[in-house]
BABA-480705 format. One line per 3 residues: number of its first residue (from 0); their letters; for each residue z, y, x negated of C-alpha. Coordinates in steps of 0.2 Angstrom, whole numbers. Layout:
BEGIN
NUM) A) Z:Y:X  ...
END
This chain:
BEGIN
0) XXX) 0:0:0  -5:17:-7  8:30:-11
3) XXX) 3:42:3  4:28:16  22:23:10
6) XXX) 26:42:11  20:44:28  30:29:34
9) XXX) 47:34:27  45:52:33  42:46:50
12) XXX) 57:35:48  67:51:43  72:45:26
15) XXX) 76:61:18  77:56:0  62:49:-9
18) XXX) 62:45:-27  44:42:-34  44:33:-51
21) XXX) 28:39:-60  21:42:-77  8:54:-70
24) XXX) 18:67:-60  4:79:-59  -7:66:-52
27) XXX) 6:61:-39  9:79:-34  -10:81:-32
30) XXX) -11:66:-20  5:72:-10  -2:90:-9
33) XXX) -19:83:-2  -10:72:10  2:85:16
36) XXX) -12:96:21  -20:82:31  -4:79:40
39) XXX) 1:97:43  17:97:33  24:112:24
42) XXX) 26:108:6  35:117:-9  35:112:-27
45) XXX) 48:115:-40  49:113:-59  59:121:-73
48) XXX) 44:130:-81  36:137:-65  51:138:-53
51) XXX) 49:136:-34  32:139:-26  26:136:-9
54) XXX) 9:127:-8  -5:137:-1  4:154:-4
57) XXX) 3:166:-18  21:165:-25  28:176:-39
60) XXX) 41:166:-49  58:175:-50  71:171:-63
63) XXX) 82:163:-49  68:151:-44  70:141:-61
66) XXX) 88:137:-56  89:119:-49  103:124:-37
69) XXX) 93:139:-31  78:127:-27  90:115:-17
72) XXX) 98:129:-7  80:136:-3  76:120:7
75) XXX) 83:125:24  72:140:23  57:129:23
78) XXX) 63:120:39  51:121:54  57:118:71
81) XXX) 42:108:76  36:102:59  40:93:43
84) XXX) 45:101:26  45:93:9  52:99:-7
87) XXX) 44:91:-23  56:91:-38  49:87:-55
90) XXX) 59:78:-68  75:82:-58  84:67:-65
93) XXX) 89:78:-80  100:89:-68  109:76:-59
96) XXX) 124:76:-71  130:92:-64  143:89:-50
99) XXX) 137:105:-40  119:100:-40  124:82:-34
102) XXX) 135:89:-20  122:101:-15  108:88:-15
105) XXX) 120:77:-4  122:90:9  104:94:10
108) XXX) 99:75:12  112:73:26  106:89:35
111) XXX) 88:85:32  88:72:46  92:85:59
114) XXX) 80:99:51  66:87:46  67:92:28
117) XXX) 64:80:14  68:80:-5  55:71:-16
120) XXX) 59:68:-34  45:64:-46  51:56:-62
123) XXX) 47:42:-75  65:35:-73  76:30:-59
126) XXX) 93:38:-63  102:41:-46  120:45:-46
129) XXX) 131:33:-37  135:47:-24  117:48:-19
132) XXX) 111:29:-21  112:25:-3  102:41:2
135) XXX) 86:38:-9  72:27:-6  63:22:-23
138) XXX) 44:21:-22  31:17:-36  16:27:-40
141) XXX) 4:14:-46  -7:16:-61  -26:18:-57
144) XXX) -35:2:-51  -52:-4:-56  -61:7:-44
147) XXX) -52:23:-49  -55:19:-68  -73:16:-64
150) XXX) -74:33:-55  -66:41:-71  -79:33:-82
153) XXX) -94:38:-70  -88:56:-70  -87:57:-89
156) XXX) -105:50:-90  -112:59:-76  -123:69:-88
159) XXX) -129:54:-97  -128:38:-85  -135:27:-99
162) XXX) -119:29:-109  -110:19:-95  -112:0:-97
165) XXX) -117:-11:-83  -113:-27:-74  -103:-39:-85
168) XXX) -101:-26:-99  -93:-13:-87  -81:-27:-81
171) XXX) -75:-29:-99  -72:-11:-100  -62:-10:-84
174) XXX) -52:-25:-90  -48:-16:-106  -43:0:-97
177) XXX) -31:-9:-85  -13:-3:-87  -18:14:-94
180) XXX) -14:30:-85  -28:42:-79  -25:53:-94
183) XXX) -25:39:-106  -41:31:-98  -50:47:-99
186) XXX) -45:50:-117  -50:32:-122  -67:34:-113
189) XXX) -70:51:-121  -65:44:-138  -78:30:-136
192) XXX) -92:42:-131  -88:53:-146  -89:39:-158
195) XXX) -103:28:-151  -111:38:-137  -106:24:-126
198) XXX) -90:17:-118  -85:2:-127  -69:-9:-125
201) XXX) -64:-8:-144  -59:10:-142  -49:7:-126
204) XXX) -39:-7:-136  -35:7:-149  -28:18:-135
207) XXX) -18:3:-128  -11:-1:-145  -5:18:-146
210) XXX) 3:16:-129  13:0:-134  18:8:-151
213) XXX) 27:21:-141  39:10:-132  41:-3:-146
216) XXX) 43:-18:-134  26:-26:-136  13:-27:-149
219) XXX) -5:-29:-147  -14:-42:-158  -32:-39:-162
222) XXX) -35:-51:-176  -50:-60:-182  -44:-77:-177
225) XXX) -56:-88:-166  -58:-106:-161  -71:-108:-175
228) XXX) -58:-104:-188  -46:-117:-181  -49:-135:-184
231) XXX) -45:-149:-171  -35:-146:-155  -50:-151:-145
234) XXX) -41:-155:-129  -30:-140:-130  -46:-129:-132
237) XXX) -55:-137:-118  -40:-135:-106  -38:-116:-110
240) XXX) -57:-113:-108  -57:-121:-91  -41:-113:-85
243) XXX) -46:-95:-91  -65:-96:-86  -71:-81:-77
246) XXX) -72:-81:-58  -59:-94:-56  -50:-91:-39
249) XXX) -34:-98:-45  -24:-89:-58  -18:-99:-73
252) XXX) 1:-97:-77  2:-102:-95  6:-116:-108
255) XXX) 20:-122:-119  15:-128:-136  27:-140:-145
258) XXX) 24:-147:-162  28:-148:-181  29:-132:-190
261) XXX) 13:-127:-198  2:-137:-186  -7:-122:-179
264) XXX) 2:-117:-163  3:-98:-167  -15:-98:-174
267) XXX) -21:-105:-158  -12:-93:-147  -19:-78:-157
270) XXX) -37:-86:-157  -37:-89:-138  -37:-70:-135
273) XXX) -53:-67:-144  -61:-83:-137  -58:-78:-119
276) XXX) -60:-59:-122  -42:-55:-117  -29:-44:-126
279) XXX) -15:-54:-134  2:-46:-132  16:-52:-144
282) XXX) 33:-53:-136  47:-52:-149  64:-55:-140
285) XXX) 73:-48:-155  64:-31:-152  71:-31:-134
288) XXX) 89:-31:-139  98:-15:-136  116:-8:-140
291) XXX) 121:-3:-123  126:-15:-109  111:-20:-98
294) XXX) 98:-12:-110  91:-28:-117  88:-35:-99
297) XXX) 80:-18:-94  69:-19:-110  63:-36:-105
300) XXX) 59:-31:-87  50:-16:-93  40:-27:-106
303) XXX) 35:-39:-92  30:-24:-81  18:-18:-95
306) XXX) 11:-35:-97  8:-36:-78  -1:-19:-78
309) XXX) -12:-24:-93  -18:-40:-84  -29:-49:-87
312) XXX) -21:-53:-104  -11:-66:-114  8:-64:-117
315) XXX) 13:-74:-133  31:-78:-137  32:-87:-154
318) XXX) 47:-98:-158  54:-97:-141  68:-109:-143
321) XXX) 76:-98:-157  74:-82:-145  84:-92:-132
324) XXX) 96:-101:-143  111:-91:-136  108:-97:-118
327) XXX) 124:-104:-111  136:-97:-125  147:-82:-123
330) XXX) 146:-76:-141  134:-62:-136  142:-58:-120
333) XXX) 129:-68:-110  114:-57:-115  103:-72:-120
336) XXX) 107:-80:-104  103:-65:-93  87:-63:-103
339) XXX) 83:-81:-100  86:-79:-81  74:-64:-80
342) XXX) 61:-73:-90  62:-89:-79  61:-78:-63
345) XXX) 45:-69:-69  37:-86:-75  39:-93:-58
348) XXX) 36:-77:-47  23:-66:-56  6:-66:-47
351) XXX) -3:-55:-60  -17:-63:-71  -5:-64:-86
354) XXX) -7:-81:-96  10:-84:-105  10:-94:-121
357) XXX) 26:-100:-128  28:-110:-145  43:-121:-150
360) XXX) 47:-132:-164  63:-140:-157  63:-145:-138
363) XXX) 81:-150:-139  86:-131:-140  76:-127:-124
366) XXX) 86:-127:-108  79:-141:-96  74:-129:-82
369) XXX) 62:-120:-94  50:-134:-94  49:-139:-76
372) XXX) 33:-139:-66  25:-123:-60  33:-113:-75
375) XXX) 18:-118:-85  1:-126:-81  4:-139:-95
378) XXX) 15:-143:-110  5:-149:-126  11:-158:-141
381) XXX) 3:-152:-157  4:-166:-170  -1:-167:-188
384) XXX) -20:-168:-190  -29:-184:-194  -46:-191:-198
387) XXX) -60:-179:-193  -48:-165:-190  -42:-165:-208
390) XXX) -61:-166:-213  -64:-150:-203  -49:-141:-210
393) XXX) -53:-145:-228  -71:-140:-226  -65:-123:-218
396) XXX) -53:-118:-232  -64:-124:-246  -77:-112:-240
399) XXX) -64:-98:-237  -57:-99:-255  -73:-104:-263
402) XXX) -68:-121:-269  -83:-133:-273  -86:-149:-263
405) XXX) -86:-158:-279  -68:-156:-282  -58:-172:-276
408) XXX) -46:-170:-262  -28:-174:-266  -17:-187:-256
411) XXX) -15:-177:-240  -4:-190:-230  6:-181:-217
414) XXX) 0:-164:-221  -2:-150:-209  -16:-137:-208
417) XXX) -5:-124:-216  -1:-136:-230  -20:-139:-233
420) XXX) -23:-120:-233  -9:-118:-245  -16:-131:-257
423) XXX) -33:-122:-256  -26:-105:-259  -15:-111:-274
426) XXX) -30:-119:-281  -40:-103:-281  -25:-92:-286
429) XXX) -20:-103:-301  -38:-108:-305  -33:-127:-305
432) XXX) -41:-142:-297  -35:-146:-279  -26:-162:-285
435) XXX) -15:-151:-297  -12:-138:-284  -6:-151:-273
438) XXX) 9:-154:-284  16:-137:-278  15:-142:-259
441) XXX) 29:-152:-251  25:-157:-233  36:-152:-219
444) XXX) 35:-170:-214  45:-174:-229  57:-160:-230
447) XXX) 61:-161:-212  57:-180:-209  71:-183:-196
450) XXX) 67:-168:-186  48:-173:-185  52:-190:-180
453) XXX) 64:-184:-167  51:-172:-160  38:-185:-159
456) XXX) 49:-197:-150  53:-184:-137  35:-179:-135
459) XXX) 29:-196:-133  25:-199:-115  31:-182:-109
462) XXX) 18:-170:-116  -1:-169:-116  -10:-172:-133
465) XXX) -18:-156:-141  -31:-167:-150  -37:-179:-137
468) XXX) -37:-181:-118  -22:-188:-110  -3:-190:-113
471) XXX) 3:-190:-131  8:-207:-137  16:-209:-154
474) XXX) 16:-226:-162  14:-242:-153  22:-240:-136
477) XXX) 16:-257:-129  28:-270:-122  38:-279:-136
480) XXX) 37:-298:-137  52:-307:-130  62:-319:-140
483) XXX) 58:-337:-138  72:-349:-134  70:-367:-139
486) XXX) 76:-381:-129  85:-389:-143  102:-379:-144
489) XXX) 104:-382:-163  88:-372:-166  94:-356:-157
END
């Protein structure tokens, strides 16, 4: 429902206090002013710089008009016996620490039901004093949708229509611009036109990265990784290609990747964004922790709202079992447990086109409710590469580090892809053969052998295989032969 439609409903219901959370107060004011004219409402606007002014009249700003108390006390003068009067207050949350302002606002909100006068606060934050909480309704001013973003792009390219991409290219531009404000979208489109005489997604991602740096809650990853630079994992690749194919009527939820450290889980998550044309947002739980009570939970909710606004996208949380390691304990006053609860609720309830990717090395440290059905589309186990997968990985890293094919491969039993890369890099770095560089590589399957065995045992029969279709099976899981008992008791 549009902001103006919600505004009409609440004003007809005589809700005299309306708090509109918006990042674009000027755009929200423009929409409300236009709607008020259509409805025949009397409207006044106040901000600290311009004071109080009546819309549609020539107002000379007086020194008293910049006083927030004077603006509130002027509301009864706007009342119309047979009409409705609104007072828009910009960034008024900054003045609600003053007891006199709070009491005056309370009085005006109560009297407004009789006089049909309404207070509308435009602010990026919702900070309502406890005395006024029951008197305000909180509304959201939505960011521009695809139709509005397309309108901004067409307006900027009205003189040169050929600068605007068409069909599928235009849809990629609109996907990239999702989650930007009107001002940010206009700046991103203008930057692209300045550089390339065309609107391209690359410049829009640059603007998005700037936006994310400001709040320091999410990081936008735009690396060179792709499926071509990632050997193996054929079943996992095919699953994600089908789940994220364009035009699918059902929205994918996400995947959970379990596996041995160094087996390519994080590389896959970063490569998936480039393969599907979606931005990859990195969620670091450590960056969400705040010093104030409730700040960490608020940061997580804000980060998830940003991800929803930037859909379609990927949301990647690496080493998730370490981020949630404090769940159930009281050592951090329950912060990890509350973060976990907020994340679980979002995973189950979000309807935006955000594909969540979580990676973990130790399933035992994840709460059981985290991996239930409908939190994720699938849980994959990424095992050590074998056979053809190793051949592909060796060929890839030989080419990357300039190692000739004539060099013999070392014994790579139980090596991960990361260890193969390390061997090739050390060979190039030290200018030694691969077999000699292998002396510096100690496989994680050796250093953490017990943990690897435990992880494989847990995953067997419970997870999908990342390499081949079907359920992951480790070792021979067939029925064991029964013990034969002979008739002669002396033989048993």
